[in-house]
N, C-alpha and C positions, 0 to 999 in steps of 0.2 A: 320249847327248843330254841326258837328265835330270840326269846327274851333272855335266855342263858347266854347266847352268843353275844347279844348286845351288851349285856352286863359285863362279860369278860372284856369286850372291846373298850367299854367305858373305863373299866378298872385299869387296863393297860395304858390308856390315854392319860388317866390321872397320874399314874406312876411316871410316865414320860414328862408330863408337864411339871410335876413336883421336882423331878430330878433336874430339869432344865433350870428352874428357878433357884434351886439350891446352888447349882454351879455358878449361876450369875451372881448370887448374893455374896459369894466368897471373893469376888474380884472388886478392886477399888475403882478401876476404870472399865467402862463397858462400851460396846459399839452401838451404833444406831439400831442395828437389828436386835440387839439384846434389850435396848430401851423399849423397842416395839413389843418384845416378849413380855416385859414387865407391865407396860401401860396399855397396850392394845392400839396405840397411836402408830400410824404407818411410819416406817423408818425414813421415807423420803420427806415427810412432813417434819420430822424431827431434824433432819439435816437442813431443811429450808429455814426452820426457826433458828437454827444455830447461826445462820448467815444474816439475821436481822440486826438492827442497831441494838446496842446493849440496853438502851432506855425503852425499847418496845416491850409492852407487857407480855408478849408471847415468846420473847427471846429465851433460848435455852443455851447456857454457856457450854462450850466444848473446849477440848484440848487437842493439840496435834504434837506428836513426839518426833524429834529428830528429822524435820523436813519431810516427813511422810504426809501424803495427802489425806490419809484416813483420819477421821475425827473420832475422838473418844469423849465420853461423858462420865463425870464422877458420879458414882452410884448414889452417894449420900445426897448430892444436889438433886438428882432425878427423883429420889424418894421424897425429898422435901417439896419440890415443885409440884409433884403429882399426889401428894399426901398418901404415900404408900406405906409409911411406917405407923 
């Protein structure tokens, strides 16, 4: 009985995670939180790395639109940096 419940919970979690990834992969620009979902790296770390000098080996390039304070990351760049593709 407990094994069946755990299996159902695991299946539901798999569905949710796969749905989230699919939604993220459709967008060209993603937020730090979405980068965290893809890479497992904490979103605060991602934001901190985007503030480093461009020549620093851990620098992650980001984009800000229309004077907004929110940073976005190009999905293709993140996939290439973290070897996700």
